[in-house]
C-alpha positions in Angstrom: 98.7 63.2 45.8 97.7 64.5 49.2 94.7 66.2 47.8 93.6 62.9 46.3 94.1 61.2 49.6 91.8 63.8 51.3 89.2 63.5 48.6 89.3 59.7 49.0 89.1 59.9 52.7 86.0 62.2 52.7 84.4 60.1 50.0 84.8 56.9 52.1 83.5 58.7 55.2 80.3 59.7 53.3 79.9 56.2 51.9 80.0 54.7 55.4 78.2 57.3 57.5 77.1 54.9 60.3 80.6 53.4 60.8 82.3 56.8 60.6 79.8 58.3 63.1 80.3 55.4 65.5 84.1 55.7 65.1 84.2 59.4 65.7 81.8 59.5 68.6 83.5 56.6 70.3 86.9 58.1 69.9 85.7 61.5 70.9 84.1 60.1 74.1 87.2 58.2 74.9 89.4 61.2 74.4 87.1 63.5 76.4 87.1 61.1 79.4 90.9 60.7 79.2 91.5 64.4 79.0 89.3 65.1 82.0 90.9 62.4 84.0 94.4 63.5 83.1 93.5 67.1 84.0 92.4 65.8 87.4 95.6 63.7 87.8 97.7 66.7 86.8 96.0 68.8 89.4 96.6 66.2 92.1 100.3 65.9 91.3 100.8 69.7 91.2 100.2 70.3 94.9 102.7 72.7 96.5 105.0 72.7 93.5 104.3 76.5 93.1 106.7 77.1 96.0 110.2 78.0 94.7 112.6 75.3 95.8 109.8 73.0 96.8 112.0 70.0 96.2 114.2 71.2 99.1 111.4 71.7 101.6 110.2 69.0 104.1 107.8 68.6 106.9 108.7 66.8 110.2 106.4 63.9 111.1 106.5 61.6 114.2 105.9 57.9 114.8 104.8 57.1 118.4 104.5 53.4 118.7 102.1 52.4 115.9 100.7 55.9 115.5 101.9 58.3 112.8 101.4 62.0 113.6 101.8 65.1 111.5 102.7 67.3 114.4 105.9 67.4 116.3 107.3 69.2 119.4 107.7 72.9 118.9 111.3 72.9 120.1 112.5 71.3 116.9 112.3 74.4 114.8 114.8 76.5 116.6 117.1 73.6 117.5 117.4 72.5 113.8 118.3 76.0 112.6 120.8 76.4 115.5 122.5 73.0 115.3 122.2 71.8 111.7 124.1 73.6 109.0 122.3 71.7 106.3 119.0 73.4 107.3 118.8 77.0 106.1 115.3 77.8 107.4 112.5 76.5 109.6 109.0 77.5 110.3 106.1 76.4 112.5 102.3 76.6 112.2 99.5 75.6 114.6 95.9 75.3 113.6 93.2 77.1 115.5 89.5 77.8 115.4 88.2 81.1 116.9 85.3 83.5 116.8 86.2 86.8 115.0 84.3 89.9 116.0 84.0 93.0 113.8 81.7 95.6 115.2 78.4 93.8 115.9 79.2 91.0 113.4 80.7 87.7 114.5 82.3 84.9 112.4 83.1 81.4 113.4 86.4 80.9 111.6 87.7 77.3 111.3 90.8 77.9 109.1 93.2 79.9 111.2 97.0 79.3 111.7 99.4 80.7 114.1 102.7 81.0 112.1 106.3 82.0 112.6 107.3 85.4 111.3 109.3 83.8 108.4 106.4 81.6 107.2 105.6 83.8 104.2 109.3 83.9 103.3 109.5 80.1 103.1 106.1 79.6 101.3 105.0 81.4 98.2 101.8 83.0 99.4 102.1 86.5 97.8 100.9 89.6 99.7 98.5 92.1 98.1 99.1 94.5 100.9 101.8 94.6 103.6 105.5 93.7 103.9 106.5 90.0 103.9 109.2 90.5 106.4 107.1 92.3 109.1 103.5 91.3 108.8 103.8 88.5 111.4 106.4 90.1 113.7 104.2 92.3 115.8 102.1 90.8 118.6 98.4 91.2 118.2 98.6 91.4 114.4 96.7 89.4 111.8 97.1 88.7 108.1 93.9 88.0 106.0 93.4 86.4 102.7 91.8 88.6 100.0 88.5 86.7 100.2 88.4 87.1 104.0 89.3 90.8 103.7 86.4 91.3 101.3 84.1 89.4 103.6 85.1 91.6 106.6 85.7 95.0 105.1 84.7 95.0 101.4 88.2 95.1 99.9 91.8 94.4 100.5 92.6 98.2 100.6 90.0 99.0 103.3 91.1 96.1 105.5 94.6 97.4 106.1 95.3 98.7 109.6 91.7 97.9 110.7 91.1 96.0 113.9 89.3 92.7 114.4 88.7 91.0 117.7 89.5 87.4 118.6 87.5 86.7 121.8 88.5 89.8 123.8 91.8 90.5 122.1 92.1 93.3 119.5 94.3 92.5 116.5 95.5 94.9 113.7 95.4 93.8 110.1 99.0 94.2 108.9 98.7 92.3 105.6 96.4 90.9 103.0 97.3 87.8 101.0 96.2 86.7 97.6 93.7 83.9 97.9 95.5 80.6 98.7 96.0 78.4 95.5 93.7 75.5 95.4 96.7 73.1 94.9 98.2 74.0 98.3 98.0 71.5 101.1 97.6 74.4 103.5 94.2 76.2 103.2 93.6 79.1 105.6 91.8 82.4 106.0 93.8 84.1 108.7 97.4 84.0 109.9 98.4 85.0 113.5 101.9 85.5 114.9 103.0 82.3 116.7 104.3 84.6 119.5 100.7 85.1 120.5 100.2 81.4 120.9 103.5 81.0 122.8 102.3 83.7 125.2 99.0 82.0 125.8 100.2 78.4 126.1 103.5 79.1 127.9 104.7 75.6 127.1 106.9 74.3 130.0 108.2 71.3 128.1 108.6 72.2 124.4 110.2 68.8 123.6 107.3 66.8 125.1 104.1 67.7 123.4 103.3 67.1 119.7 101.5 70.3 118.8 103.2 72.0 115.8 103.4 71.5 112.1 107.1 72.1 111.5 108.8 72.7 108.1 112.4 73.0 107.1 114.3 74.1 104.0 117.6 72.7 103.1 120.6 75.0 102.4 121.7 75.3 98.8 124.8 73.3 99.5 122.8 70.3 100.8 121.7 67.8 98.2 118.1 66.7 98.9 118.9 63.0 98.4 118.2 59.9 100.4 121.6 60.0 102.3 121.0 63.6 103.3 117.5 62.8 104.6 118.7 59.8 106.6 121.5 61.8 108.1 119.1 64.6 109.1 116.6 62.2 110.6 119.3 60.5 112.6 120.4 63.8 114.1 116.8 64.9 114.8 116.1 61.8 116.7 119.3 62.1 118.7 118.5 65.7 119.5 115.1 64.8 121.0 116.3 61.7 122.8 118.9 63.8 124.5 116.4 66.6 125.4 113.9 64.2 127.0 116.3 62.2 129.2 114.8 62.0 132.7 111.5 63.4 131.6 108.0 61.8 131.2 108.0 62.4 127.4 107.1 59.4 125.3 109.7 57.9 123.0 109.1 58.7 119.3 110.8 58.5 115.9 110.9 61.7 113.8 111.0 61.5 110.0 111.1 64.0 107.1 108.3 64.1 104.5 108.9 66.0 101.2 106.6 69.0 100.9 105.3 67.8 97.5 104.4 64.4 99.0 102.1 65.8 101.7 98.9 65.9 99.7 99.0 62.4 98.3 101.1 60.4 100.7 99.8 61.5 104.1 98.2 59.0 106.5 98.9 60.9 109.7 96.9 61.7 112.8 96.0 65.4 113.3 96.9 66.2 109.7 95.4 69.1 107.7 92.1 68.6 106.0 91.6 67.8 102.3 94.3 65.3 101.7 94.4 63.2 98.5 95.4 59.6 98.0 98.1 58.4 95.5 96.3 55.1 95.2 93.3 56.9 93.6 95.6 58.9 91.3 97.1 55.6 90.0 93.7 54.0 89.7 92.3 56.9 87.5 95.4 56.9 85.4 94.7 53.3 84.6 91.0 54.1 84.0 91.9 56.9 81.6 94.3 54.5 79.7 91.7 51.8 79.7 89.0 54.1 78.2 91.3 55.4 75.5 92.4 51.8 74.8 88.8 50.7 74.4 88.2 53.6 72.0 91.2 52.6 69.9 90.0 49.0 69.8 86.7 50.2 68.4 88.5 52.1 65.7 90.8 49.1 64.7 87.9 46.7 64.7 85.7 48.7 62.5 88.6 49.7 60.1 89.6 46.1 59.6 86.0 44.9 59.3 85.4 47.5 56.6 88.6 46.6 54.7 86.7 44.3 52.4 84.7 47.2 51.0 88.0 48.8 49.9 89.8 45.8 48.5 89.2 46.8 44.9 90.4 50.3 45.6 93.6 48.9 47.0 93.9 46.5 44.0 93.4 49.3 41.5 95.9 51.6 43.2 98.5 48.9 43.2 97.8 48.1 39.6 98.5 51.7 38.5 101.8 51.8 40.4 101.0 52.7 44.0 103.6 51.4 46.5 102.5 49.7 49.7 104.2 52.4 51.7 102.0 55.0 49.9 98.9 53.0 50.7 99.9 52.6 54.3 100.5 56.4 54.5 97.1 57.0 53.0 95.2 54.9 55.5 97.2 56.2 58.5 96.5 59.7 57.2 92.7 58.9 57.2 93.1 57.6 60.7 94.8 60.8 61.8 92.1 62.8 60.1 89.4 60.9 62.1 91.4 61.4 65.3 91.6 65.1 64.9 87.9 65.4 64.1 87.2 63.3 67.2 89.6 65.6 69.2 87.6 68.7 68.1 84.4 67.0 69.3 86.2 65.8 72.5 87.3 69.3 73.4 83.6 70.5 73.1 82.6 67.6 75.4 85.3 68.5 77.9 84.3 72.1 78.1 80.7 71.1 78.5 81.4 68.4 81.2 84.1 70.3 83.3 81.6 72.3 85.4 79.8 69.1 86.4 83.0 67.3 87.0 84.4 70.1 89.2 81.3 70.0 91.3 81.5 66.3 91.7 85.3 66.2 92.4 85.4 69.4 94.4 87.9 70.9 92.1 88.4 74.1 90.0 90.1 72.5 87.0 90.1 74.5 83.7 91.1 73.5 80.2 93.4 76.2 78.9 94.4 75.4 75.3 96.7 78.5 75.3 98.9 76.6 77.7 101.6 75.4 75.3 102.5 72.4 77.5 99.0 71.2 78.0 98.0 71.7 74.3 101.2 69.9 73.3 100.3 66.9 75.5 96.8 66.7 74.1 98.1 66.8 70.5 100.7 64.1 71.3 97.9 61.9 72.9 95.8 62.4 69.8 98.6 61.6 67.4 99.5 58.5 69.4 95.8 57.4 69.4 95.6 58.0 65.6 98.7 56.0 65.0 97.8 53.1 67.3 94.2 53.0 66.0 95.2 53.3 62.4 98.5 51.4 62.1 97.2 47.9 62.0 94.3 48.6 59.6 96.7 50.5 57.4 99.3 47.6 57.2 96.5 45.1 56.9 94.6 46.7 54.0 97.7 47.6 52.1 98.8 44.0 52.1 95.9 42.8 49.9 96.9 41.0 46.7 96.0 43.3 43.7 94.9 40.5 41.3 92.7 38.7 43.8 91.2 42.0 45.0 90.3 43.1 41.4 88.9 39.6 40.5 86.8 39.6 43.7 88.4 36.4 44.9 89.8 37.9 48.0 88.5 35.9 51.0 88.0 38.1 54.0 85.8 35.8 56.1 88.5 34.7 58.4 91.2 37.2 57.6 91.8 39.4 60.6 88.9 38.0 62.5 91.1 36.5 65.2 92.6 39.9 66.0 89.1 41.5 65.9 87.7 38.9 68.3 90.7 39.3 70.6 90.3 43.0 70.7 86.5 42.7 71.5 87.5 40.3 74.4 90.0 42.7 75.8 87.5 45.6 75.4 84.8 43.9 77.4 87.2 42.5 79.9 88.3 46.0 80.8 84.6 47.1 81.0 83.6 44.2 83.3 86.6 44.9 85.6 85.4 48.5 86.0 81.8 47.3 86.4 82.7 44.9 89.2 84.9 47.5 90.9 82.1 50.0 90.8 79.7 47.5 92.6 82.3 46.6 95.3 83.2 50.3 95.9 79.5 51.1 96.3 79.0 48.2 98.7 81.9 49.3 100.8 80.6 52.9 100.9 77.2 51.6 101.9 78.8 49.4 104.6 80.6 52.5 105.9 77.4 54.5 106.1 75.2 51.7 107.7 77.8 50.0 109.9 77.1 49.8 113.7 79.7 52.2 115.1 78.8 51.7 118.7 76.4 54.6 119.2 73.2 55.9 117.5 74.4 58.6 115.1 71.0 59.6 113.8 69.4 62.9 114.8 72.4 64.1 116.7 72.6 67.9 116.4 75.6 69.8 117.9 76.2 73.5 118.5 79.7 75.0 119.2 79.5 77.1 122.4 81.5 80.4 122.4 84.6 80.5 124.6 83.5 83.7 126.5 83.0 84.4 130.2 82.8 81.5 132.6 82.5 78.4 130.4 80.9 76.2 133.0 78.4 78.8 134.1 77.4 79.6 130.5 76.9 75.9 129.7 74.8 75.4 132.8 72.7 78.5 132.0 72.1 77.1 128.5 71.1 73.7 129.8 68.8 75.4 132.3 67.1 77.4 129.6 66.7 74.3 127.4 65.2 72.3 130.4 62.2 74.8 130.4 61.5 74.0 126.7 59.1 71.2 125.9 59.6 68.8 123.0 63.4 68.6 123.2 65.2 65.3 123.3 68.3 64.4 125.4 71.2 66.7 125.4 74.8 66.8 126.7 77.8 69.2 126.9 81.2 67.8 125.8 84.6 69.4 125.1 85.4 67.4 121.9 83.2 65.9 119.2 83.7 62.2 118.9 84.3 62.7 115.2 87.2 65.1 115.9 89.3 63.6 118.6 92.9 64.5 117.8 95.0 64.6 120.9 96.8 61.5 122.2 98.5 60.9 125.5 100.3 58.0 127.2 98.0 55.8 129.3 99.7 54.3 132.4 98.4 52.1 135.2 99.6 50.5 138.4 101.5 47.3 137.7 102.3 48.3 134.2 105.3 46.4 132.7 108.4 48.5 132.1 108.8 49.5 128.5 105.1 49.3 127.7 103.7 52.3 125.8 99.9 52.7 125.2 98.7 55.9 123.6 95.1 56.8 124.3 92.5 59.4 123.2 90.5 61.2 125.8 87.4 63.3 125.9 85.6 65.3 128.7 81.9 64.9 129.0 79.0 65.5 131.4 76.8 62.9 133.0 74.3 62.9 130.1 76.8 61.8 127.5 75.9 58.0 127.5 72.1 58.6 127.4 72.3 61.2 124.6 74.7 59.2 122.4 73.0 55.8 123.3 76.2 54.1 124.2 76.1 50.7 126.1 77.8 50.4 129.5 79.3 46.9 129.7 80.5 47.0 133.4 80.4 49.4 136.4 78.5 52.7 136.0 78.7 56.0 134.2 79.0 59.4 135.8 76.1 60.7 137.8 75.2 63.7 140.0 74.4 61.2 142.7 78.1 60.3 143.2 80.9 62.6 144.3 84.6 62.4 143.5 84.2 62.4 139.8 87.5 64.2 139.2 89.4 61.0 140.2 87.2 58.6 138.3 87.5 57.4 134.7 85.4 55.5 132.2 87.2 53.5 129.5 86.4 51.6 126.3 86.9 48.0 125.5 90.1 48.6 123.5 91.7 50.3 126.5 91.0 47.2 128.6 92.6 45.0 125.9 95.7 47.2 125.9 95.9 46.8 129.7 95.1 43.1 129.4 92.0 43.4 131.6 88.4 42.2 131.4 85.3 44.3 132.2 84.9 42.4 135.4 88.5 42.9 136.6 88.8 46.5 135.4 86.5 48.2 138.0 88.6 49.9 140.6 91.9 49.7 138.6 94.1 52.8 139.1 95.1 54.5 135.8 96.7 57.8 134.8 96.5 60.1 131.8 97.9 63.6 131.3 99.0 63.8 134.9 95.6 62.9 136.3 95.2 59.6 138.3 92.0 57.9 139.1 90.1 54.7 139.3 88.1 53.0 136.6 84.4 53.1 137.5 82.9 51.9 134.2 83.5 50.3 130.9 81.6 51.2 127.7 81.3 49.4 124.5 83.7 50.4 121.7 82.4 53.1 119.5 84.1 54.1 116.3 85.0 57.8 115.9 87.9 57.4 113.4 87.7 56.4 109.7 87.4 52.7 109.4 90.7 52.6 107.5 92.1 52.4 111.1 91.3 50.3 114.1 89.5 51.7 117.2 91.9 53.2 119.7 91.9 53.2 123.5 89.7 56.0 124.9 89.4 57.5 128.4 86.2 59.5 129.2 86.5 62.0 132.0 83.7 63.8 133.8 85.0 67.3 133.5 83.7 69.7 131.0 86.3 72.4 130.7 88.7 73.9 128.2 88.3 76.6 125.6 86.0 74.5 123.4 82.6 73.1 124.3 79.8 71.6 122.3 76.1 71.1 123.1 74.8 67.9 121.5 71.1 67.3 121.3 69.3 64.2 120.1 66.4 65.7 118.2 63.1 63.8 117.8 62.4 62.5 114.3 61.0 65.2 112.1 61.5 67.9 114.8 64.8 69.4 113.6 63.3 72.8 112.5 61.4 73.3 115.8 64.4 72.2 117.8 66.7 74.6 116.0 64.4 77.5 116.6 64.2 76.7 120.3 67.9 76.1 120.5 68.8 79.4 118.8 66.5 81.4 121.1 68.1 79.8 124.2 71.6 80.3 122.7 71.0 84.1 122.1 69.6 84.6 125.6 72.9 83.2 127.1 75.5 84.2 124.6 74.1 87.4 123.1 75.4 88.3 119.6 77.8 85.4 119.3 77.3 83.5 116.0 75.0 80.6 116.2 76.0 77.6 114.1 75.2 73.9 114.2 76.1 70.6 112.6 75.1 66.9 112.5 77.2 64.0 113.8 76.1 61.7 110.9 77.2 64.3 108.3 80.6 64.7 110.0 81.0 60.9 109.9 80.1 60.8 106.2 82.7 63.7 105.7 85.4 61.3 106.8 84.9 59.3 103.6 84.5 62.2 101.2 87.4 61.0 99.0 86.0 57.4 98.9 82.5 58.7 98.0 83.9 60.9 95.2 86.0 58.0 93.9 82.9 55.8 93.9 80.8 58.4 92.0 83.6 58.9 89.4 84.0 55.2 89.0 80.3 54.9 88.3 80.4 57.5 85.6 83.6 56.2 83.8 82.6 52.6 84.0 79.3 53.3 82.4 81.1 55.4 79.7 83.6 52.5 79.1 80.7 50.1 78.6 78.9 52.6 76.2 82.1 52.9 74.1 82.5 49.1 74.1 78.9 48.7 72.9 79.4 51.3 70.1 82.2 49.1 68.7 80.1 45.9 69.2 77.2 47.6 67.4 79.4 48.5 64.5 80.8 45.0 64.2 77.3 43.5 64.5 76.1 45.8 61.7 79.1 44.7 59.5 78.5 41.0 60.3 74.9 41.1 59.3 75.6 43.0 56.1 78.3 40.5 55.2 76.0 37.5 55.9 72.8 38.9 54.4 72.7 36.4 51.5 73.4 33.5 54.0 70.4 34.8 56.1 68.3 34.9 53.0 69.1 31.3 52.1 68.4 30.2 55.6 65.0 31.9 55.6 64.0 30.4 52.3 64.9 27.0 53.6 62.6 27.5 56.6 64.8 29.0 59.4 62.8 31.1 61.8 63.6 34.6 63.0 64.6 33.4 66.5 67.1 30.9 65.1 68.7 33.5 62.9 68.9 36.0 65.8 70.5 33.3 68.0 73.0 32.4 65.2 74.1 36.0 64.6 74.3 36.9 68.4 76.0 33.7 69.5 79.5 34.6 68.2 79.5 38.0 70.0 78.1 36.5 73.2 80.8 33.9 73.1 83.4 36.7 73.0 81.8 38.4 76.0 81.8 35.1 77.9 85.6 34.8 77.3 86.0 38.4 78.5 84.3 37.5 81.7 86.7 34.6 82.4 89.6 37.1 82.0 88.0 39.9 83.9 86.8 38.0 87.0 90.3 37.2 88.5 91.7 40.6 87.6 88.7 42.4 89.3 89.0 40.2 92.4 92.7 41.0 92.8 92.3 44.7 92.2 89.4 45.1 94.6 91.0 42.9 97.3 94.0 45.1 97.2 91.9 48.2 97.6 89.9 46.8 100.5 93.1 46.0 102.4 93.2 49.8 103.2 90.2 49.3 105.5 90.2 47.6 108.9 86.5 47.0 108.6 85.3 46.0 105.1 82.8 44.0 103.1 83.6 40.5 101.7 83.9 40.1 98.0 80.8 38.1 97.2 80.3 35.7 94.3 77.0 37.2 93.4 78.8 40.5 92.3 80.6 38.6 89.6 77.5 36.7 88.5 75.5 39.9 88.3 78.2 41.7 86.4 78.6 38.8 84.0 74.8 38.6 83.3 74.7 42.4 82.9 77.6 42.3 80.4 75.9 39.5 78.4 72.6 41.3 78.5 74.1 44.6 77.4 76.0 42.9 74.6 72.9 41.0 73.4 70.8 44.2 73.4 73.6 46.0 71.5 73.7 43.4 68.7 70.0 42.4 68.7 68.9 45.5 66.8 70.9 44.6 63.7 70.3 40.8 64.1 66.6 41.2 64.5 66.5 43.6 61.6 68.4 41.2 59.4 66.2 38.2 60.5 63.0 40.1 59.7 64.3 41.3 56.3 62.6 40.0 53.1 65.0 37.3 51.7 64.0 38.2 48.1 65.9 41.4 48.3 69.2 39.8 49.3 68.9 36.9 46.8 67.5 38.7 43.7 71.0 39.1 42.3 71.9 35.4 42.6 
């Protein structure tokens, strides 16, 4: 029996090559898209779960007024372990960026962490060389990742016990780690003992400053439930409140964040780079389901549309004794066969598309079919798709009346058409929602790129200056060298890039109401900052070499004035204080946005004091002069700083980097919305082909009676265009709601314009018309004699 079923299925596939090809290709494309998206979702949801006991590990976060911070005071770690029995272990890490020297080679390393000695016992970062318990215990030691060890010394074995230099300090390599897993929220190249940081900073108030990422691990006896978390958070806040009594520390609320939530649920200041977004995970789960849903609709539509061609087969089988359940099983079996053929094609498409997808999404996802769990999930999805796509056609076809089917009296003109039409409407509604979403996402990304952010970001080149020797003298020597070079634009030396302001401090002023708390950013600049960045001064003046007393003077932005309830005209001369420095406001500058536009502009204090361990030279290059400017700049840099590594960046590129996840989402949305429309059109093409074949005699009669080709094309296309029009009415409100919710995550955003819906509607109608027009025009141009000769 089953052999007969297979023979019948293959015979039917050969008889209807076009429809079978459309079905398999559409289903394969839908399965391939869904598999790729689910692999991406699986990767996003897997972050940090490789750590044993990850469900019992948490990170401390802080809320200071309306600001959420990922770092907390360093004193928490030891206090928790000492005073909280529910906490079995704690560890701290502090990010750093330093220049590494090995012989005559220098490397500007941006991914360095100072870490407690037990860091590698809490986190599962295995060592290739060294002892987990001792690698971070000795002062002036360093642990490298395998990739870094190879970069420095050629191999992990050769790196052990070798020396590297950070600035002027010699460090011994005590361990080499396996490369950090890509699904870890912490990505680093070097680990240094946190004792070295403690010795340098000598923090006098460990409860005051928010400077450490702090993690804790619950004891085995403690249940990681909501009540335990609330109890721990209460004790943590009481602990700090008690410690900062009669100090100038700002009030804050401390919370616990599960380790496995950090990658997708973080929205904190000063957080680690490369965070994901749970909203995008949910969106792409829906996109994957939508695409496979559209592919299933194609299958159901074409199967029911072709049912008339198999009516006599069903009637004959029933006449010779076949039960309805057997016929249902036969047709479901055919559906499953097509599903697995489509799966084989889909897997080939996935293997071919993954390298491109990984480049686009900045991932290293692989499809390992030897992974039993993954292979099982793919098989389950395929079986579900086969059942969903084949169940209705199977029950529908097996319900035919045997006598009517054999006599040829079975009327199929309206039978099942309502369901087919409804499925086409749903199919195009989903595609139009994706199309509209793609346009709005693109407009928002373009708005982000072109928005006036308060300064001219074009042609701003920056160079990190090494923290060696006398910082001020070196910076002055470099500027002096540049001043002798012709063809350079304006330049300035600053301690923090506007795109990377992280630290916050309480801003106070004379006459401030008791209980008021204003947190402000600050940056140190020289007198050329305003001119180089092209920032507008609204009141007062900016710093100048012509005025003395700059150490007790401040320039503020508009948002700082609003927080102090001042106006530009009343602010000049107002005494303010930040980080223990008091001075008067001498100028007010226009707000300029240096944070992602998901968040509002914050108060900013600009000081005329270029000091600190980090400095940047920023140059506004002349249009088209970047290569010449870089050559001149590098020559001047080497004269002042010798063999220190020369590197550079661009402010506009750094600003674009703030929206990397949004840009990736937009690109992925573009691709998958196009694919959804293609899959929908495949189904529409198949239905149009079937409709024209079913009505070929009607078309012949109409032509004989004098109907023109245009009239016949319009007649055949109208029914499909009506379905697309209904889909638009369903899709428009859904798309508006979804995109309105997404845009709520941005403080500055585009409006959802009506023309987007009009353009998407016209595009959908045009695509649908082009899709069906081939078959309709072919039918309209056909010789009516051929279709009527048997009458």
